[in-house]
ROMARSE-208498 format. One record per atom (N, C-alpha, C, CB): residue number from 1; atom name; x, y, z. Coordinates in pm, 1 decimal, always signed. Each point is the difference from the previous one (the first is absolute). Glycine has a CB too. Layout:
<rs>
[NUM 'CA' [X Y Z]]
...
</rs>
This chain:
<rs>
[1 'N' [-946.5 +469.3 +1312.8]]
[1 'CA' [+76.7 -102.3 +65.6]]
[1 'C' [+139.6 +56.3 +27.6]]
[1 'CB' [-133.6 -185.8 -113.6]]
[2 'N' [+182.0 +171.5 +234.5]]
[2 'CA' [+135.3 +41.8 +34.3]]
[2 'C' [+95.5 -112.6 -36.4]]
[2 'CB' [-84.0 +149.5 +187.8]]
[3 'N' [+182.4 -117.3 -271.2]]
[3 'CA' [+91.8 -103.6 -46.2]]
[3 'C' [+141.5 +14.7 +54.0]]
[3 'CB' [-137.2 -14.5 -202.6]]
[4 'N' [+177.3 +134.1 +236.2]]
[4 'CA' [+135.1 +22.0 +50.8]]
[4 'C' [-6.0 +74.3 +132.5]]
[4 'CB' [+90.8 +4.3 -234.5]]
[5 'N' [-85.2 -76.0 +346.1]]
[5 'CA' [+1.6 +72.5 +126.8]]
[5 'C' [+126.2 +85.3 +10.8]]
[5 'CB' [-135.2 -183.4 +107.9]]
[6 'N' [+128.2 +294.5 -38.1]]
[6 'CA' [+118.9 +84.9 +14.8]]
[6 'C' [+118.4 -81.6 +49.3]]
[6 'CB' [-146.2 +197.8 +47.6]]
[7 'N' [+262.7 -172.2 -109.2]]
[7 'CA' [+121.7 -69.8 +40.4]]
[7 'C' [+27.4 -127.4 -77.1]]
[7 'CB' [-34.5 +95.5 +221.0]]
[8 'N' [-58.5 -139.1 -308.5]]
[8 'CA' [+23.9 -120.9 -78.8]]
[8 'C' [+56.6 +37.3 -136.7]]
[8 'CB' [-187.0 -119.3 +120.8]]
[9 'N' [+246.8 +22.1 -189.5]]
[9 'CA' [+49.8 +22.5 -134.8]]
[9 'C' [-114.8 +10.9 -98.0]]
[9 'CB' [+209.4 -122.7 +56.2]]
[10 'N' [-178.0 +160.5 -180.6]]
[10 'CA' [-104.1 +5.6 -102.0]]
[10 'C' [+37.6 -89.1 -117.3]]
[10 'CB' [-60.2 +234.0 +69.9]]
[11 'N' [-28.0 -240.7 -172.6]]
[11 'CA' [+21.8 -91.7 -111.3]]
[11 'C' [+126.2 +32.8 -79.3]]
[11 'CB' [-245.7 -30.9 -12.5]]
[12 'N' [+283.0 +155.9 +5.0]]
[12 'CA' [+115.2 +39.3 -80.3]]
[12 'C' [+131.1 -9.6 +77.8]]
[12 'CB' [-149.9 +150.6 -129.0]]
[13 'N' [+143.7 -131.4 +258.9]]
[13 'CA' [+120.8 -2.5 +82.0]]
[13 'C' [-33.2 -56.2 +137.4]]
[13 'CB' [+94.9 +197.8 -125.0]]
[14 'N' [-68.2 -327.7 +146.2]]
[14 'CA' [-32.9 -62.3 +128.5]]
[14 'C' [+72.8 +61.9 +119.1]]
[14 'CB' [-41.2 -208.0 -125.1]]
[15 'N' [+147.2 +284.5 +98.2]]
[15 'CA' [+74.2 +61.9 +109.8]]
[15 'C' [-53.0 +139.4 +35.5]]
[15 'CB' [+200.3 -130.5 -71.6]]
[16 'N' [-293.9 +183.1 -10.6]]
[16 'CA' [-57.0 +132.8 +25.4]]
[16 'C' [-91.2 -5.7 +123.1]]
[16 'CB' [+11.9 +56.9 -247.6]]
[17 'N' [+2.6 +39.9 +335.1]]
[17 'CA' [-84.8 +6.5 +119.4]]
[17 'C' [-69.7 +135.2 +2.4]]
[17 'CB' [+153.1 -157.3 +128.4]]
[18 'N' [-276.3 +158.9 -181.9]]
[18 'CA' [-77.1 +124.0 -7.0]]
[18 'C' [-56.8 +40.8 +134.4]]
[18 'CB' [-55.1 -55.2 -233.7]]
[19 'N' [+5.1 +177.3 +238.4]]
[19 'CA' [-58.7 +54.5 +122.4]]
[19 'C' [-151.8 -14.0 +2.0]]
[19 'CB' [+189.9 +160.2 +13.5]]
[20 'N' [-250.8 -189.3 -130.0]]
[20 'CA' [-144.7 -4.7 -10.7]]
[20 'C' [-43.8 -133.7 -59.0]]
[20 'CB' [-8.0 +250.4 -26.7]]
[21 'N' [-111.1 -292.2 +63.0]]
[21 'CA' [-54.9 -124.6 -54.3]]
[21 'C' [-35.5 +17.5 -147.2]]
[21 'CB' [-88.9 -61.8 +227.3]]
[22 'N' [+104.4 -45.6 -305.0]]
[22 'CA' [-42.2 +0.8 -140.0]]
[22 'C' [-140.8 -57.4 -10.3]]
[22 'CB' [+239.8 -23.4 -78.4]]
[23 'N' [-317.6 +72.8 -15.8]]
[23 'CA' [-136.9 -47.1 -17.9]]
[23 'C' [-22.4 -35.2 -146.3]]
[23 'CB' [-79.7 +141.8 +193.3]]
[24 'N' [+2.7 -246.7 -218.1]]
[24 'CA' [-33.1 -40.8 -135.6]]
[24 'C' [-148.1 -31.8 -9.0]]
[24 'CB' [+232.4 -89.5 -34.2]]
[25 'N' [-286.7 +104.4 -83.6]]
[25 'CA' [-137.5 -38.3 -27.6]]
[25 'C' [+5.0 -106.0 -108.3]]
[25 'CB' [-93.0 +229.2 +65.2]]
[26 'N' [+30.9 -342.7 -40.1]]
[26 'CA' [+2.3 -110.9 -93.5]]
[26 'C' [-113.8 +14.9 -100.4]]
[26 'CB' [+103.6 -149.4 +175.0]]
[27 'N' [-69.8 +150.6 -303.4]]
[27 'CA' [-98.9 +3.7 -107.5]]
[27 'C' [+38.2 -107.9 -100.3]]
[27 'CB' [-45.3 +250.1 +32.3]]
[28 'N' [-49.8 -333.9 -70.1]]
[28 'CA' [+28.9 -103.8 -98.5]]
[28 'C' [+14.2 +63.0 -137.8]]
[28 'CB' [-125.0 -171.1 +137.2]]
[29 'N' [+194.8 +100.4 -225.3]]
[29 'CA' [+16.1 +48.8 -136.7]]
[29 'C' [-136.7 +15.3 -66.1]]
[29 'CB' [+226.2 -111.0 -16.1]]
[30 'N' [-315.7 +14.7 +39.9]]
[30 'CA' [-132.7 +9.3 -62.2]]
[30 'C' [-77.7 +121.0 +52.7]]
[30 'CB' [-2.4 -249.9 -27.1]]
[31 'N' [+19.7 +284.6 +153.0]]
[31 'CA' [-67.3 +118.4 +55.3]]
[31 'C' [+52.0 +127.2 -67.5]]
[31 'CB' [-30.8 -119.0 +221.3]]
[32 'N' [+159.8 +126.5 -240.2]]
[32 'CA' [+60.1 +118.6 -61.6]]
[32 'C' [-41.3 +11.4 -146.0]]
[32 'CB' [+194.6 -16.1 +157.6]]
[33 'N' [-178.9 -93.1 -234.0]]
[33 'CA' [-35.8 +4.1 -142.3]]
[33 'C' [-150.2 +20.8 -17.2]]
[33 'CB' [+194.4 -150.5 -53.6]]
[34 'N' [-274.6 +83.8 +136.6]]
[34 'CA' [-144.7 +18.9 -6.3]]
[34 'C' [-39.9 +143.6 +24.2]]
[34 'CB' [-28.7 -232.4 +75.9]]
[35 'N' [+91.3 +297.9 +19.9]]
[35 'CA' [-30.0 +140.6 +29.0]]
[35 'C' [+37.3 +89.5 -117.1]]
[35 'CB' [+36.5 -44.0 +243.1]]
[36 'N' [+77.2 +16.1 -306.2]]
[36 'CA' [+41.6 +79.1 -115.5]]
[36 'C' [-97.5 -18.2 -116.7]]
[36 'CB' [+239.8 -21.0 +73.8]]
[37 'N' [-282.6 -104.1 -96.7]]
[37 'CA' [-96.8 -26.4 -107.3]]
[37 'C' [-133.5 +67.9 +29.1]]
[37 'CB' [+112.7 -219.5 -47.0]]
[38 'N' [-158.7 +212.5 +171.7]]
[38 'CA' [-126.0 +65.8 +38.1]]
[38 'C' [+8.4 +151.2 -18.7]]
[38 'CB' [-43.7 -183.7 +164.7]]
[39 'N' [+162.6 +238.9 -147.5]]
[39 'CA' [+17.7 +144.7 -17.7]]
[39 'C' [+11.7 +38.1 -147.1]]
[39 'CB' [+112.2 +9.5 +222.6]]
[40 'N' [-113.3 -110.2 -312.3]]
[40 'CA' [+2.9 +28.8 -142.9]]
[40 'C' [+137.3 -1.5 -63.5]]
[40 'CB' [-198.1 +131.9 +39.8]]
[41 'N' [+301.1 -170.9 +32.6]]
[41 'CA' [+133.9 -5.2 -57.2]]
[41 'C' [+12.0 -122.5 -90.2]]
[41 'CB' [+95.9 +119.3 +201.6]]
[42 'N' [-64.1 -100.2 -328.8]]
[42 'CA' [+17.5 -116.7 -86.5]]
[42 'C' [+137.0 -63.8 +26.1]]
[42 'CB' [-151.3 +103.6 -176.0]]
[43 'N' [+151.2 -227.6 +217.9]]
[43 'CA' [+125.6 -72.0 +24.0]]
[43 'C' [+24.8 -89.7 -120.1]]
[43 'CB' [-29.7 +5.9 +253.9]]
[44 'N' [+139.2 +20.1 -323.7]]
[44 'CA' [+31.4 -74.8 -121.1]]
[44 'C' [+100.1 -111.8 +24.8]]
[44 'CB' [-46.8 +204.9 -130.2]]
[45 'N' [+121.1 -197.6 +239.3]]
[45 'CA' [+102.4 -100.9 +25.9]]
[45 'C' [+29.0 -4.8 +149.3]]
[45 'CB' [+100.5 +34.9 -229.6]]
[46 'N' [-83.5 -154.4 +281.4]]
[46 'CA' [+38.0 -18.6 +140.4]]
[46 'C' [+95.5 -118.5 +7.4]]
[46 'CB' [-221.7 +95.3 +84.3]]
[47 'N' [+333.7 -78.1 -15.8]]
[47 'CA' [+98.6 -107.2 +9.9]]
[47 'C' [+61.9 +0.3 +139.4]]
[47 'CB' [+47.9 +15.1 -248.1]]
[48 'N' [-38.2 -131.2 +308.1]]
[48 'CA' [+65.0 -12.6 +130.1]]
[48 'C' [+134.8 -67.9 -18.1]]
[48 'CB' [-223.6 -11.6 +117.5]]
[49 'N' [+316.1 +40.8 -29.1]]
[49 'CA' [+131.1 -63.9 -2.0]]
[49 'C' [+13.5 -90.3 +121.7]]
[49 'CB' [+100.0 +195.9 -124.8]]
[50 'N' [-31.2 -307.7 +111.2]]
[50 'CA' [+15.4 -93.0 +111.6]]
[50 'C' [+113.2 +38.4 +94.7]]
[50 'CB' [-89.3 -177.3 -147.3]]
[51 'N' [+144.0 +296.2 +129.7]]
[51 'CA' [+115.5 +42.6 +78.1]]
[51 'C' [-33.5 +119.8 +86.4]]
[51 'CB' [+150.2 -87.1 -177.6]]
[52 'N' [-72.1 +104.3 +280.2]]
[52 'CA' [-11.1 +116.1 +86.8]]
[52 'C' [+140.4 +58.2 +13.0]]
[52 'CB' [-201.8 -95.5 +128.0]]
[53 'N' [+214.2 +227.0 -119.7]]
[53 'CA' [+132.1 +61.0 +5.8]]
[53 'C' [+55.3 +6.0 +142.6]]
[53 'CB' [-60.6 +133.3 -201.3]]
[54 'N' [-13.3 -183.3 +298.9]]
[54 'CA' [+50.8 -15.7 +135.9]]
[54 'C' [-42.6 -137.5 +48.9]]
[54 'CB' [-9.9 +251.2 +46.5]]
[55 'N' [+74.0 -300.5 +55.4]]
[55 'CA' [-33.1 -132.0 +54.4]]
[55 'C' [-127.7 +12.5 +80.9]]
[55 'CB' [+244.0 -69.4 +6.9]]
[56 'N' [-356.6 +55.1 -76.4]]
[56 'CA' [-131.0 +25.6 +59.9]]
[56 'C' [-42.6 -107.8 +98.4]]
[56 'CB' [-60.9 +120.3 -206.1]]
[57 'N' [+113.8 -239.0 +194.4]]
[57 'CA' [-31.8 -110.6 +90.7]]
[57 'C' [+129.6 -66.1 +43.8]]
[57 'CB' [-224.4 -37.4 -111.8]]
[58 'N' [+232.1 -10.1 +234.6]]
[58 'CA' [+126.0 -57.3 +48.4]]
[58 'C' [+44.4 -123.3 -78.9]]
[58 'CB' [-58.1 +87.0 +224.7]]
[59 'N' [-35.6 -155.9 -290.5]]
[59 'CA' [+36.7 -119.3 -75.9]]
[59 'C' [+19.4 +28.2 -149.0]]
[59 'CB' [-125.2 -134.5 +167.0]]
[60 'N' [+117.7 +261.3 -209.0]]
[60 'CA' [+25.8 +36.3 -139.5]]
[60 'C' [+148.7 -19.8 -29.0]]
[60 'CB' [-192.2 +167.6 -0.1]]
[61 'N' [+220.7 -207.3 -123.9]]
[61 'CA' [+137.9 -24.2 -40.0]]
[61 'C' [+41.8 +100.8 -105.7]]
[61 'CB' [-24.5 -244.3 +53.2]]
[62 'N' [+153.2 +279.6 -51.0]]
[62 'CA' [+50.4 +93.5 -99.5]]
[62 'C' [-13.5 -63.1 -137.8]]
[62 'CB' [+161.2 +102.0 +166.9]]
[63 'N' [-204.0 -22.9 -264.4]]
[63 'CA' [-28.1 -50.2 -134.0]]
[63 'C' [+110.1 +39.2 -97.0]]
[63 'CB' [-244.6 +13.0 +47.6]]
[64 'N' [+275.1 -104.4 -137.4]]
[64 'CA' [+95.1 +26.6 -107.2]]
[64 'C' [-76.0 +22.9 -130.0]]
[64 'CB' [+177.0 -139.6 +115.0]]
[65 'N' [-304.9 +164.5 -107.3]]
[65 'CA' [-89.6 +6.5 -114.9]]
[65 'C' [+39.4 +109.2 -98.7]]
[65 'CB' [-181.1 -86.5 +145.3]]
[66 'N' [+155.5 +59.5 -272.4]]
[66 'CA' [+19.6 +100.6 -104.2]]
[66 'C' [-135.5 +50.2 -48.3]]
[66 'CB' [+217.6 -108.1 -70.0]]
[67 'N' [-318.1 +102.1 +155.8]]
[67 'CA' [-135.5 +39.9 -37.1]]
[67 'C' [-8.7 +149.8 -23.8]]
[67 'CB' [-90.3 -191.2 +131.9]]
[68 'N' [-25.4 +232.2 -181.9]]
[68 'CA' [-23.4 +141.8 -27.2]]
[68 'C' [+16.4 +84.8 +125.2]]
[68 'CB' [-155.5 -64.6 -183.1]]
[69 'N' [+116.1 +11.4 +298.5]]
[69 'CA' [+12.4 +76.9 +123.7]]
[69 'C' [+145.7 +34.1 +27.9]]
[69 'CB' [-205.2 -111.8 +90.2]]
[70 'N' [+295.4 +16.9 -112.6]]
[70 'CA' [+141.9 +28.2 +21.9]]
[70 'C' [+54.8 +96.7 -103.7]]
[70 'CB' [+25.6 -225.7 +101.3]]
[71 'N' [-75.2 +219.1 -224.1]]
[71 'CA' [+46.8 +92.9 -102.8]]
[71 'C' [-48.5 +141.4 +29.3]]
[71 'CB' [+0.8 -186.1 -168.5]]
[72 'N' [-121.2 +199.0 +224.9]]
[72 'CA' [-53.0 +131.7 +32.1]]
[72 'C' [+70.0 +61.1 +120.4]]
[72 'CB' [-218.9 -69.7 -94.7]]
[73 'N' [+256.2 -12.5 +188.0]]
[73 'CA' [+68.1 +48.5 +120.1]]
[73 'C' [+112.2 -97.1 +34.0]]
[73 'CB' [-211.7 +112.2 +86.2]]
[74 'N' [+327.6 -95.6 -150.4]]
[74 'CA' [+109.8 -94.0 +23.4]]
[74 'C' [+49.1 +5.1 +143.8]]
[74 'CB' [+66.2 +23.9 -238.3]]
[75 'N' [-8.4 -130.9 +281.3]]
[75 'CA' [+50.8 -10.6 +136.6]]
[75 'C' [-58.4 -122.0 +66.9]]
[75 'CB' [+25.7 +248.2 +14.3]]
[76 'N' [-17.4 -250.8 +115.2]]
[76 'CA' [-50.2 -114.4 +74.8]]
[76 'C' [-151.3 -8.1 -5.8]]
[76 'CB' [+197.1 +15.1 +150.0]]
[77 'N' [-245.6 -136.3 -161.1]]
[77 'CA' [-143.8 -22.6 +7.9]]
[77 'C' [-22.7 -132.5 +70.6]]
[77 'CB' [-43.5 +133.3 -212.2]]
[78 'N' [-76.4 -151.2 +263.0]]
[78 'CA' [-34.0 -115.6 +82.0]]
[78 'C' [-126.8 -64.8 -52.4]]
[78 'CB' [+109.8 +105.1 +199.8]]
[79 'N' [-120.7 -237.1 -182.2]]
[79 'CA' [-122.5 -70.1 -36.5]]
[79 'C' [-18.2 -117.8 +92.2]]
[79 'CB' [+21.1 +71.8 -239.6]]
[80 'N' [-143.6 -121.5 +249.2]]
[80 'CA' [-30.9 -113.7 +84.1]]
[80 'C' [+31.6 -126.6 -78.1]]
[80 'CB' [-180.0 +129.0 +124.5]]
[81 'N' [+262.2 -214.5 -67.3]]
[81 'CA' [+38.6 -124.2 -66.8]]
[81 'C' [-124.7 -84.3 -26.4]]
[81 'CB' [+227.8 +5.0 +112.0]]
[82 'N' [-236.6 -60.4 -232.8]]
[82 'CA' [-114.0 -82.3 -36.3]]
[82 'C' [-119.5 +79.5 -49.2]]
[82 'CB' [+78.9 -161.7 +165.4]]
[83 'N' [-67.7 +295.2 -172.4]]
[83 'CA' [-109.3 +84.0 -47.9]]
[83 'C' [-34.4 -41.4 -142.3]]
[83 'CB' [+72.0 +192.6 +148.9]]
[84 'N' [-200.1 -206.9 -178.8]]
[84 'CA' [-43.1 -48.0 -131.6]]
[84 'C' [-3.1 +109.8 -105.9]]
[84 'CB' [-133.6 -172.2 +116.8]]
[85 'N' [+155.3 +297.7 -78.3]]
[85 'CA' [+2.4 +108.9 -98.4]]
[85 'C' [+133.7 -6.9 -72.5]]
[85 'CB' [-154.5 +148.2 +140.8]]
[86 'N' [+153.5 -158.1 -274.8]]
[86 'CA' [+127.6 -10.8 -74.0]]
[86 'C' [+80.0 +127.7 +2.9]]
[86 'CB' [-105.6 -166.3 -146.4]]
</rs>
């Protein structure tokens, strides 16, 4: 899937204007973890954070959270208002 046509901004810097299109492949978390388990990798712990370190969606709001995600990577973080993940 083409996500950034040439000349558009990107997730980290909306003012950046690249010369080449960006491409992404969508894989669900269950697809990734399932593939790792099928390959024999023992997964002992998995944890998701409700924050993103860039404004991934236009309606995301800057977070003042003191969660583990902010402690691991201090600075600005964003989350979707009303998100049920604590």
